VOLUMBA-327017 format. One record per residue: x, y, z of N, C-alpha, C, O in turn. Coordinates in steps of 0.1 Angstrom, whole numbers, plus 5000, padded with zeros to 4 digits. Layout:
<atoms>
XYZXYZXYZXYZ;...
</atoms>
This chain:
<atoms>
518056765812518656675804519156545808520356555807;518756435811519056335815520256275807520256275795;521156235813522556165808523056045813522456005823;524055975810524255845820525655875823526455945817;525755815834526855855844527555685844526955575844;528755715845529855605845529555475853530055365849;528555495865528355405875527055345870526855245877;526555345865525455275857525655145860526755095859;524555075865525054925864523554865856522554945854;523554715852522754635846521254675850520654685861;520654685835518954745837518154645845518254525842;517454675854516554575856515454535847515154605837;514654405850514054355842512654485835511954565842;512554465822511754555816510254535823509654435825;509854675827508754685834507054645823506754695812;506454575829505554515819504754625811504554715818;504254635800503754745792504854825788504554915780;506254835794507154935789508054895774508154785769;508554985771509054995757510954995763511255065773;511854935757513254965761514254985745514054915735;514755055747515555145738517155115741517855175750;517755025733519055035738519855055724519954995713;520455155729521755185716523055085716523855085725;523255035707524454945705525554995699526754955699;525155095694526455225685526255285676525755235666;526455405676526155555668525755635679524955725676;525955625689525855765701527255805709527755755719;527655905701529355925706530255905696531455925697;529455845683530455825672529755835662528455835662;530555855651529755875636530255755630531455745626;529155615628529355515626528755435636528155475646;528855295630528355145639526955165645526555115655;526155265635524755245641523955135643523855045635;523255135655522654985659521754995670522354985681;520355015672519555025682518654905679518454855668;518154845694517554765696516354805707516454865718;515154745698514154785707513254665711512854575702;512854665724512354555733510854575738510554665746;509854485734508754515738508054375741508554285734;507054325752506954185753507654055752507253945748;509154115756509753995755510453955740511253865739;510154055729510654045719511354145713510954255716;512354135703513554305700513254295686513054205679;513054425684513654495672514354565669514354675673;515454515660516554615656516654675645516654615635;516954805647517354915634518654955635519255005644;519054915622520254895616521454855624521554875636;522354805616523654715621524754745609524854685598;525554865616526654895606527954925612527854955623;528954915608530254925609530655045610529955135605;531855095618532755185620533855185614534255075615;534555255609535955245604536555305610536355425613;537855185612539355215621539655385620539255455610;540455435632541355545628542855515630543255395632;543655625631544955565631545455505646546555455648;544555525654545055455671544855295668545355205675;543955275656543855145656544455045645543754985638;545755025645546254995635546254875633546254785642;546254835617545754675615544154615613543754505608;543354705619541754695621541254725605541654825599;540554635600539754665590538454745591537954835584;537754665605536554735605536054715621536654635627;535254765626534954795641533254785640532454865634;532854665646531454635651530954655661531754665671;529454675663528554655675528954565684529854485679;528754545694529054425705527654395707526854475712;527454265701526454155699525654085713524654015716;526954155720526754005735525554045741524753955743;525054155745523854185751522654125743521554095748;522954105731521254035723521853875718521053805712;523353805720523453705718522853585720522553495712;522353595736521553475741520153525739519253485747;519753605729518453635728518253635712517253695710;518953595702518753575689517353565682516753625673;516853415695515453385689514453485693513253475692;514853595699513753695700513653835692512853925694;514753835683514553915672513553855662513453745656;512953975663511953945650512354015637511753985627;513154095636513754135621515054245623515554255635;515454295614516354395613515854495603515654465592;515454625608515154755598516254805594517054845602;516454805580517754875576516755015573515555015571;517655145573517155225572517655325559517155435554;518855235555519355345542520655215541520755125549;521455225529522255175524523755185527524555105521;524155285536525155315537525555205546524755135552;527455175547527955085553527655125570527455025577;527755205576527555245589526155235592525655295601;525355155584524055125589523854985584523054905589;524554935574524354775568525854715571526054595568;526454755575527754705570528054545584528654445581;527654565593527654455601526654385598526754295606;525254355591524554255594525054095588524553995592;526054105580526753975578527353905588527453785590;527954015597528453925609527153915621527453855632;525853975620525053925633524453775624524553665629;524053805611523553655606524353525608523953415609;525753585607526753465608525953385619525753265618;525553455629525053365642523753305644523553215652;522653405634521653325631521153365620520353465620;521353315609521053355594519553365591519153425581;518853325598517353375594516653485602515453485605;517553575604516753665611516353765597517153785588;515053795598514553885587515253995585515854045595;515454055574515754205565514754295565513754215563;514454375566513354465561514054595558514854645566;513954635544514254775540513654795525513054715520;514154935520513454945507514454865495515554815498;513854875485514254785473516154815468516854725464;516654925470517754965469518654915482519754855481;518254945493518854905509518954715508519854645511;517654685502517854505503518754475492519754415496;518754495481519854485471520954485476521654385477;521654625479523254635484523454585495524454635500;522654465505522854435517522954285512523854205516;522054245502521754065494523454075488524153985490;523754175482525154195473525854125482526354015482;525954235490527354165507527154085511528254045514;526353985516525553885522526253755509526653645512;526353785500526353665485528253615489528753505487;528853745495530253735493530653655509531753635512;529353625519529453605530528753445530528853365539;528153425516527353275515526153285523525653175525;525453395528524353405532523553435525523753525516;522353365528520753415516519653445529519053355536;519553565531518653645539517353605534517053555524;516553645547515153615542514753745541515053825551;514153795532513954005535512854005530512353915523;512154115534510954185533511254345528511954435534;510554335516510954485507509554575510508454545506;510154685518508954785524509254955510510254985503;508155005513508555135504507855255517507255215527;507855415514507155485520505755435520505255375510;505055465532503655465529503255345537502355335545;504055235533503855075539503955075555504855135562;502855005557502754955574503154845574502854785564;503754765583503754615584504054585600504654645609;503254465599502954375615504654345617505054285607;505754365626506854315630506654225641506954285651;506154095645505854055660504754185666503754235660;505154225677504654325687504954455679504454565683;505754455670505954615664505254635650505454575639;504554735653503454775641504354915635504255025640;505354875622506054965620505755045605505654985595;505455195607505255225592506555325592507155385601;506755315577507655355570507655465561506855475552;508755575563508255735560509055765548510155725550;509055805540510355885531511355985536510956085543;512455975533513856085539514456065531514555955525;515156215525515756255516517156225521517256285532;518256165519519556155524520756155510520356185499;521856115512522656135497522556005494523455965487;521555925499521555765490519955745489519355765499;519455715478518355705475517455575482518155475482;516355565486515355515494516055475508516355375515;516055635510516055635527514955605534514055585526;514655595546513455545551513755595563514855575569;512655675570512355665587511455565592510555535585;511355525603510355415607509755475617510355565624;508155435619507455485630507455325639507155225633;507655315649507455215657506255245669506255325678;505255145665504255155673504155025679504054915673;504255055694503754945705502455015714502055125712;502054925723501154965733501855075743501255155751;503555055741504055175754504055305747504455405752;503455305734503455465731504155445713504455335707;504355545709505055535692506655615695506855705702;507555535687508455575683508655615673507755605665;509755665668509855775651511555745655512055775666;512155705646513955665644513755725629513355665620;514355875629514755925616515555835608515455855596;516255745612517655715603518655885600518755985607;519055865589519955965584519156025575518755955565;518756195577517556265569518456415568519356465575;517956455555518056575555516856685548515856615549;516556785544515356835540515756875524515156975520;516256845518516456935505515556905493515456805487;514957045491513857085485513657065475512457045471;514957055465514857025451515756875447516756885440;515356745452516256665457516356615441515356615434;517556565437517956515423516956395417516756375405;516256295430515456215425513756275427512756205425;513756415431512456455432511856375446510756335444;512156345456512056235465512156325475513356355476;511056405486511056485495511056405504510556295504;511856475516511456395530509956455533509556565531;509356335539507456355538507456415547507356345557;507356535548506956625565505156645565504556695575;504656595554503556555557502956415564501856395570;503956355561503456255573503856235587503356165596;505156295587505556345601504456435607504356425619;503656525598502756585607501656525610500856575618;501556395604500156325605500556225619499856175627;502056205618502556105628501956215644501356195654;502456325639502856435654501056415658500756375669;500356445651498956465655498356355663497656365673;498856205658498856095668499256095676498656045686;500656145678501256145693502456065691502355945690;504056145688505456095685505756085705505856185712;505855955710505855965727507555975727508156015736;508155925713509855915719510255945703509755875694;511156065701512156065690513456055686514156145685;513855935683515255935679515856005667515655945656;516556125668516656215654518356205652519056195661;518756215639519956205633520356375639519756485637;521756345646522356455653523756535643524156655645;524256435633525356495627525556625623526656665625;524856715619525056815616524356935625524057045620;524156885639523056965647523857105651523157205653;525257115652526357205655526257315641526557425644;525857295629525757355617524457425616523257375614;524757585617523357645612523057675599523757685589;521557685601521057715588520457585581520157495589;520357555568519657455559521157455549521857535544;521157285548522157215537521557265527520357295527;522857275514522557375500521857225492522357115495;521157235486520457125474521957075468523057125464;521456935470522656875463522856905446524056905441;521456935437521956965424522857105426523357155416;523157155436524057275435525557245431526357335428;525857115432527257105430527257045413528256985409;526257075407526057045391527057105385527957045379;527057225387527557385382529257385385530157435377;529457315398531257325399531657225394532857225391;530957125391531556955387531457025366532256985357;530457095363530457115352532057235349532557225338;532357305356533557385356534657325359535757365354;534657245365536257135367536257065355537357055349;534856985348535056935335535357005324535956955315;535057135324535457245314536857245314537257225303;537557265323539157345328539857205328541057205331;539357085324540556945329541056945317540256975308;542256915313542756925304543356765302543856745291;543356665309543756535309542556435318541456485318;542656325324541956235331541356325342541756435347;540156265344539456325354539456195366539456085362;539556205379539756095387538556175399538656285404;537556085401536556125411536856015421536855895418;536956055434536555955448535355975453534956085452;534555885458533355955465532955775470533355675465;532055795481531655695488530655585476529855625468;530955445477530655375463528655345468527755295461;528455395479527055415479526155535476524955545477;527255615470526755765472526155775459526755865453;525355735452524655735441524355885434524955915423;523655955440523456095434524456145431524556175419;525656175441526756225434527056155422526956235412;527556025419528055945408527055975398527555985386;525756005399524856055385524956195381524456205370;525356305388525756415385527556395379527756475370;528856315382529556295376529156235363529756275353;528056115361527856085349527356175338527556175326;526456245346525656365335526856455331526956495319;527856495340529156605335529556535326529356575314;530156425330531156325315530256325302530756335290;528856325305528056275291528056415283528256415270;527956505290528156655285529056715280528756805271;530556685287531756715278532656575271533856565270;531856515269532356365256533256285265534256255258;533256255273533856195281533356055286532156055286;534055955288533555805291534155775305535255825309;533455675311533855685327533655515328532955435320;534355485338535355375345535055355358535755425365;534355295364534655245380535455185377535655115366;536255195391537555155397537155055413536755125422;537354955415537254915428535954835427535054865419;535954705436535054595434533554675441532454675435;533754725451532354785458531954875448530854865442;532754955445532055075434531455015422530355055418;532154895414531754825403530554785410529454835405;530354695420529454615419527854715422526754685416;528054835433527054875438526554985427525455035429;527455015416526855115407526055015397525055055391;526354905396525554775390524654755391523954705382;524354785408522854755415522154865410521054845405;522554975411521855115412521155075398519955055395;522355075391521855075373520554995370519455035367;521254845374519754765370518354785377517254735373;518554885388517354895398516755035392515655075397;517455105380517055245376517155315385516355415385;517955315394518355445403519555535399519655645404;520355495392521555535383520955545367520555445362;520955635362520655655348522055705341522855805342;521955555333523455565324522955555310522355465304;523655685303523255695286524255595281525355585286;523755515268524255425263525755455258526055565253;526355365261528055385257528755455265529855495262;528155495278529055605283530155545293531155605295;529555405301530555365309530955255303530255165298;532755255304533355155299533855045308533255025319;534854965304535254875311536854965313537455015304;537254955329538655005331539654975321540355065318;539754825314540754765310540654815293541454775284;539654895291539654945277539955115277539555205269;540655125289541255305289542355385282542555495279;543455205281544355245269544155295257544955355251;543055255252542455285241541955435237541755475225;541955515248541055585249542455735252543555725258;541855865245542956005250542656005262541655955267;543656065267543256095283542156215286541456225297;542156295274541056415279539656355274538856425270;539556215274538056165272537756065282536855985279;538456055295538755965304538056025318538256145320;537355955326537056005341536855845343536355765334;537455825358537455735365536955775379537255885385;536055675383535355695396535555595404535255475401;536155625417536655515428535955515440534955575443;536855435447537155465465537755545469537855625460;538455585482539055605488538955775490539955835490;537755845490537555975497537955995514537856105520;538355905520538555935532539855875535540155855547;540555845526541855835529541955685530543055665533;541255575529541455425537542555435529542655485518;543655345537544955295530544655185523545655135519;543455115520543754985508542855015496542654945487;542255155500541255185486542455265473543655315474;541455245462542255295451542655445453543655465446;542455505456542755645455544355675463545355725458;543855585482545255595482546555535478547755565481;545755415470546655315461547755405451548955375449;546855515445547055575434548155685443549355655440;548055795452549055855459550055775463551155825462;549755685468551455575470552355545458553555535460;551555535442552155485434552055315437553055245436;550955265439551255145445549855105434549155025440;549355145422548155085419548355075406549355125402;547755025397547955015384547555155373548055195362;546755195380546655365375547355465378546855535387;548455515374549455605376549155755376549755815367;548655805383548755995387549956035379551155995380;549456125369550456225361550256385360549256425366;550856445356551256565355550156615350550256605338;548956665353547856735347546456685348545356745346;546656555353545356475361544456575368545056675371;543256565370542356625379541556515389540656435386;542056545399540756445413540756515423541456585430;539456475421537956565428537656465439537356345436;537656515452537256435461535556465469535256535479;534656375460533356435460532956385472532056305471;533356425486532656395498533256475511534356515510;532256485524532756565534534256445541534456335536;534956495553535456435559535156375571535456435582;534656275571534456205586535556245598536756215599;534756295606535856305619536656205624536156105629;538056225623539356155625540056095613541056035612;539056145603540256065589541056235582541856225572;540756345588541456405583543156385580543656395569;543656365586544856305584545356245574546256275567;544356125575544656035562544256095552545056065543;543256185548542956265536543956345531544456325520;544356455540545456525537546756435530547156465519;547056355535548456265531547956245522548856285516;547056215514546356145501546256275491546556265479;545856375496545856505488547356505485547756505473;548256495494549556575490550056475482550756505473;549756325485550656265477549956265462550756265453;548556265460548456315446549156435440549656425429;549156545448549856675443550956655437551156685425;551856605448553156525443553556495430554556525425;552556415422552656335411551956445400551856405389;551656555403551256645392549756705389549456785381;548956625402547456625403546756755406546856805418;546256825398545056905404544056855415543356765411;543956875425543356825436542056905439542157025443;540856845436539556955440538956885451538456775450;538956965463538156905473537256995482537357115480;536456935493535757025498536057165502535257255502;537657165507538057245509538457405503538657515508;538457355489538757475479537657465469537657565461;536557355467535457405457534257325465534457235474;532957375460531857295466531457225457530657255448;532357085460532256975454531356855465531156735461;531056885475530356825483528956925491528957045492;527856835495527056875501526456755510526356635507;526056805522525956695535524656595532524056605521;524356515539523556435538522856435551522056355553;523356535559522056535572522056655573522856745569;520456645584520056815582520656885593521056835604;520856995589521457105595520857145608520057065612;521157255616520257315628518957375625518057355633;518957465613517457525609516657395602515457425602;516857295598516257215593515557105606514357065605;516757075618516057035630515357115635514657055642;515157235635514057305643512957295636511957245641;513157315625511757305617511057155619509757135620;512157065620511656915620510756895638509756825640;511356965646510956895655509757025658508956995667;509557115653508257205654507257145645506057195645;507557055636506256945632505756835639504656785640;507156775647506756625651506256665665505356595670;506856775674506656785685506256685693505156665698;507756605694508056495701507556525717507456635721;507256415723507156445737508256385749508356395762;508956305739510356265745511356285734511156235724;512556365735513456355725515056245730515456235742;515556185721516556105725517656135712517356055703;518756225707519356255700520356105698520856025706;520356095683521055955679522256005666522256105658;523055915667524155895650524856055654524556165649;525956045664526856155662527656145672527556065681;528656235671529656225685529056335696528356425692;529456315710528856405719528756545717527856595724;529556635710529256745705528156745701527356835705;527756655691526556655680525356645690524356725689;525356545699524156485705523656605715522556635717;524956665723524356775730523656915723522957005726;524356875712523857025703522456995700521557075702;522056895696520756865695519556845701518556855695;519756825713519556795725519156965724517956975722;519757075725519957175728518757275718517957365721;518857215703517857235694516257215700515357295699;516257035707514857015710514057105722512957125724;515257145728514957265738514157345732512857355732;515057435724514057515720513057515716512357615719;512657435709511457415701510257355714509157295711;510557375728509757325736509657205744508857195753;510657105740510356965746511156995762512357035763;510656965770510756975784512256895785512556795780;513256975793514556955795514556795804515356715800;513956755811513456635817513056525805513256405806;512556565797512156465786513156435776512956365766;514556495779515256495767516556415773517356465781;516756295766517456205770518856185759518856155747;520256225768521156195759522056075764522856105773;522055975761522455865764523655835752523755905742;524855705757525655685750525455535744524355475744;526655475741526055335733525855265746526355305757;525155145744525155065760523955105768523255015772;523455245771522655335776521455265778520955265767;520655205787519455175785518255265785518155315796;517255295775516855355778515155345778514555325767;514455345789513155295788511955385788511955475796;511055355778509755455776508555375782507955285777;508255435801507455365807506055495812506355595818;504755465808504055595806504555715803504555815810;504855705789505055865783506055895785506555985778;506755835794508155935799509555825794509555705794;510555915790512055835786512755865796513155985798;513255735805514255765814515255655813514855545809;516555665818517655595814517655475825517755515837;517655355824517555245831518255205837517955185849;519855175829520955115835521855115818521655185808;522755035820523955015812524054875806524154775814;524154855793524754705787525954695781526054795773;527054605779528454635774528254655759527554575753;528854755753528554765741530054855736530154955730;530854795741532154805732532454785719531654745711;533754815716534054785700534454655699535254615707;533854565688534454445682535254465671534754535662;536354425668537354465663537254355649536954245652;537554375635537454315626538954285620539054385612;540254195619541254195616541254065607541553955611;541054095594541253985582539753915586538653965588;540253795586539353665586538953665609538053605615;539553725612539353745630538453815635538553935633;537453785640536253875643536253875659536053775665;536553975667536753985680538053935691538353945703;538753855681540053825688540953935690541653935700;540954045679541854135684541254215695540054245693;541854265707541454365721542254465720543254465713;541754565727542754675733544354685737545054785736;544654535743545954505746546654505735547754565734;546154425727547054385714546954525703547654515693;546154625703545954735695546954845705547254945700;547454795719548554845723549554815721550354905721;550054695720551154625715551654655700552754665696;550354675694550654695679551354875677552254915669;550354975690551255095685552755105691553655175687;552755005701554255055705555155015696556255065696;554654885686555854845678555954945666557054965660;554955005664554655115652555655225656556455285649;555355245671555955375673557255395678557955495677;557655255685559155235694559755115690560655085697;559555055682559954895674559754795686559054795695;560754715682560854575693562254515694562954505684;562754475706564054425708563854295713563054275722;565054165705564554075711565854035719566854095718;565553925728566853865733566853725736565953665743;567953655731567553505732568753495743569853545741;568453405754569553315761569153175765568153135770;570053125763569952945768570352955782571353015785;569652895789570252855805570052695805569352625797;571052655820571152495820569652495829569252575837;568752365824567752355831567752325848566752335854;568852305852568552245865569552385873569152395885;570352455871570852535873570652725873570852815880;570252695861569452835856570952915854570953035854;572052865853573152905847573152965827572452905818;573853065827573853095811574852995801576052985801;574152935793575252815784575252925771576152925763;574253005769574153075753573653195753572453205755;574653335749573953465748574253525758575153475765;573753645762572553665754572953755744573853835743;571853715733572053775716570553865717569453825717;571354015717569954095712569754165701570654225696;568654145696568854245679567654325683566954295693;567454455673566654515676565954555660566554555650;564454575662563954585650562954715651562054715659;563354865639562154955645562655015654561855095658;563555005659563755095675564955215673565255285682;565655195657566555305654567655295664568455395664;567855205673569155125682570155005674569754895672;571255055671571954975664572454865673572954885684;572254745664572654605676574154565682574454475689;575054695677576354695682576254745698576754685708;575354855697575254925709574854825725575254855736;574154725720573954615731574854565736574554485745;576354585730577354545740577454585753578054505760;577054695758577054765765576054695778576454685790;575154675775574054585783574154465786573854415796;574554395774574854225775575454195789574854125798;576454245790577354205808576254215817576054115824;575454345818574454365830573354235831573054195842;572854205821572054105817572653915819572053815822;573953945817574053815821574553805835574553695839;574953925845575253935858574153935867574253885879;573053985862571453965866571053835866570653795876;571053735855570653615856571553535861571053415863;573253545866573953455873573653495886573953405894;573153605891572653615906571253575910570853555922;570453565900569453475898569553335904569053295914;570353265892570753155896571853125908572153005908;572253195916572553165928571453175938571553115949;570253265934569053255946568253125941567253115947;568553035932567752955928566352975920565252925919;566953085915565553115904566153045893567353055890;565252965887565152905875564152895867564452845856;563052915868561652895858561653045848561653165851;561652945834561853035825561153215822561553315816;559753195830558953325830559553435839559553555836;560053375852561353515857562353575852562653695851;562853475848564053485842563953595828564753675823;562653575825562153655814562153805815562753895808;561153805827560553945834562154005840562254125840;563353935844564554015851565354055836566054155834;565153975827565554025813564954165808565654265805;563654145806562954265806562654395810562154485804;563354395824563154505834564654555833564754675836;565954485830567154515831567254575814567654685811;566754505807567154595790566354665788566654745779;565054685794564154825791564354945799564155055795;565054895815565955035821566955085814566955205808;567855005813569055075801568655105787569655145781;567455085781567255165768566755285773567055385767;565755295786564855435785566355545794566455665793;567355465802568255535805569255605795569855705798;569255535785570355585776569555635763570055725757;568155595756567755655749566655725749566355805740;565855685761564455785764563455715754562655775748;563555585752562455525741562055385750562755335759;561255355748560255275756559755145742558555125742;560355095734560454975729559654865735559754835747;558754785724558654615734559554535735560254515724;559954485745561454405745560454255748559554245756;561254135735560454005738561753925739562453905730;562053885754563053775757562453625757561453565761;563353585751563453425751564153355759565353375758;563853265768565053185778564653035773563552985776;565752975766565652815764566452745771567652745771;565552665779566352555789567252455781566752455770;567952395782568852245776569452185790570052075790;
</atoms>
């Protein structure tokens, strides 16, 4: 198995007749999925998603793929193929289209409807090409065939990309539920047909490669939901991804069966469920769904609320309910269902929300104590089955953390893919398919691009480091007035602390030391404000460290008069 090396340099020009594959996100992480294919000087992008921030990224709203490797080649992009409508596959599209709004978007009916609604908020009207399973479209030099796959959102597609360099199949996210709610199976017949033609490189979903066996059917959840609904005496509040239409359908079915009304809470939930209902993907009995404003007129045992926040996102509805920061107040006897899995890295945030809800008297039902979620990704047994059907000549695991990628690679090797034809890459690692063999050719920039409010890419790692220091250790500000010509102190030092746990009166012990250092520097002819600030920072920092064993941010201000 070939794998990247930290010393990889920029790739050489692509050999004539070769196909280049460059993942810009989704490898080594769960989210931010984006892969660039290049042939004959033209580019095709598959997916363009976001990653959600973790605790060590305070203040960040979203994390985007790094577009710098394609920014100078926007005119070479033939289109963006979107495999399905989850945020980690479509969420970054508006940010790429800001740079070139006329890049065509190719996807299924539901996927395009979800991204078009999102683009409306950014005031972008995209060029779109709707496709369905079985369709075959020529997109520049890329001959793309679309294959139905089953996932936790309807209308998901895999894509087979044919070029003179060979055929590449990108699975997108998939599983092989044999009893799907919408009766839309992963099309194994189509994959077998592609296998007969010859799959030169398979990019395969790795998320559940460590999990043995097969994913249980989605419909298994229905009985558990019925039990929860039957035992609930007051309101039922369900938290789910705003795109998990299959799960919401089961909630609606259970609510209808038990005589409850459903209200959607949160802009993204209301928008997505409206789209799904209008397009026929969500079956809603008449009168079942009501506006959240009418809930005061209903008895509590007839209410179901469906909201976002299943991952503990701080600004999502469920987190705000747990913090008593939402118009909907949790009361004793409410039942809360977290109808999703834990995305790695979100565990602490989710359990914090569960504890908050429990504190106010809610009965919280989650994956840890009830079967209210099944995964949307193929487990090891399904992947083995899949590889035996596809028989790829080269394999590149995608969509997963390092442990998932390596586990997926081992599954491929078990089914007969030669070890030297399995490429374990990471974001930015360039893989070339030349004369039927895939090999690593170099590396391009593929770091995190942070979205903070309206700012995109302006916040970097140094700013996040400062935020962590501020959050963990607080800040101490020092204000000093000096004579511009002599450097002697004419006012201060005035020292104040915020969030450091140090009382301002304590600084009387270090103020004389700062004065002494500045007077000595004035005698030595040091009058430049920046140098004086550095002296203050070092003096105060050493005192705080020696006295309190803390390292707050120190902000010295030197004013010349």
